[in-house]
C-alpha positions, 0 to 999 in steps of 0.5 A, a space after each residue: 479483468 480482476 477481482 478487485 471492485 471496491 478501492 479505498 484510497 488514503 489521503 490528507 489533503 487535496 492539493 500535494 496529493 492530487 496526483 496520487 488522486 488521478 492515479 488512483 482514480 486511473 487504476 480504480 477505472 481499469 478496474 472497472 471498480 468504485 474508488 472511494 477516497 479516505 481524506 484523514 485530518 489531523 487538525 485538533 489543537 494539542 490535547 496537552 494544552 488546555 485552552 481557556 472554557 471560552 476559546 472552545 467555540 473558536 477552535 471548533 469553528 477552525 476545526 469545521 473550516 479547516 475540515 471543508 477547506 480539505 474536503 472541498 480541496 480533495 472533491 475538485 481533484 476528482 470532479 473532472 475524473 472519467 468514474 464517479 469517486 467518494 468522498 469520506 471525511 474523517 477527522 481525528 486526532 493523530 493517534 487515532 486516525 491509523 485506526 480509521 485506516 485500519 478499519 477502512 481496509 476491512 471494507 475494501 478489496 485494497 487500500 491505496 496510499 502514496 509516496 512522501 509527497 502526496 501526504 502533508 503529514 509523514 507520521 500520518 501517512 507511515 501511521 496510516 499505512 502500518 495499521 492498515 498492513 498490521 491490522 486490516 487484513 487487507 492488502 495494502 497498495 503503495 503507489 510511489 511518487 510518479 508511479 503509474 499502475 493502471 492494469 497488472 500484467 507483470 509482477 514481481 513476488 518477493 518469496 521468503 516461504 513466510 505465511 505473510 509472503 504466502 498471504 501476498 501470492 494470495 492477494 496477487 491473484 486478485 490484482 493481476 489480469 489473467 495470464 499475466 507473467 509472475 517473476 518469483 523471487 527468492 534472494 538468498 534462500 536457505 531449505 529448511 523443514 518448514 520454509 524453502 523445500 529443496 528447490 526454493 520457490 518451485 512450490 508457490 510456482 506450482 501453486 500459482 501456475 494451476 491458477 493459469 499464470 506464466 511463472 518463473 522461479 528466480 534465486 538470487 544472491 543480495 551479495 552484500 546488498 539490501 533485499 529490497 534493493 535487489 527485488 526492485 532492480 530484479 523489477 525494474 531488470 524486467 519490466 515488472 509493473 508491480 511488486 508484491 511482498 509479505 510485509 512485516 514478517 520478521 520481528 521488530 527488534 530484528 527490523 531495527 537491527 539489520 533493517 526491514 525490508 517492509 520499511 526499506 519500501 515504504 521509504 523508498 520504493 520506485 514502483 508500486 508494491 503490494 504489502 499483505 500481511 
């Protein structure tokens, strides 16, 4: 049994997110954990355009109606689930909803966010995910479209010897089943005094093995491919349930110029990805 007991899933609707809600509920049930659905609603009019004063009651009525409609849609999606699910509506402007996601992540063992098709507002998905990863202090599980996850018996840890990757290793301990197989993958590692040692991956492998996991280390070459592609292909070929990485381990400028592993996996993951920072 894992250490996960308090989970929060972020959605912005109940229709397109129905599949994510069902998979999040199944994951929570497998962990015997509480699940809350945080319904983030960007339903405010453009604040830059001030309507006539006497129009405000109409705007407020429309906001209330839309909030109620979306809340009822989420409640309908969970009413037949085997475990009880708490629904938390949060209505605000888009600029502030990312902060709400950050706060949600501080009071949960794990925050779950779906793929692009689960969200009506793609900007909200990206802002919520980035805010939760960089500001909540807790791990975020990205469940891409059609990716199922209940128990984690085999996981891949993308290891670059950064402090973010170390946090991913720690968070992974709470997510995988006792005795699980963990494959540590180092892509084109370079030995440095503060990073990879003379045998890349060996130190973190020893640490995880002392927690009772079956650990293997794999040193791979990118051979011109993106690191995200190398990690996902390895995970698929080895039947991994989950890929864990340290998120946003490099500067924003480097990611803009060279492309970031985190950004690639947020946009185009083929399996569940655990993001830690």
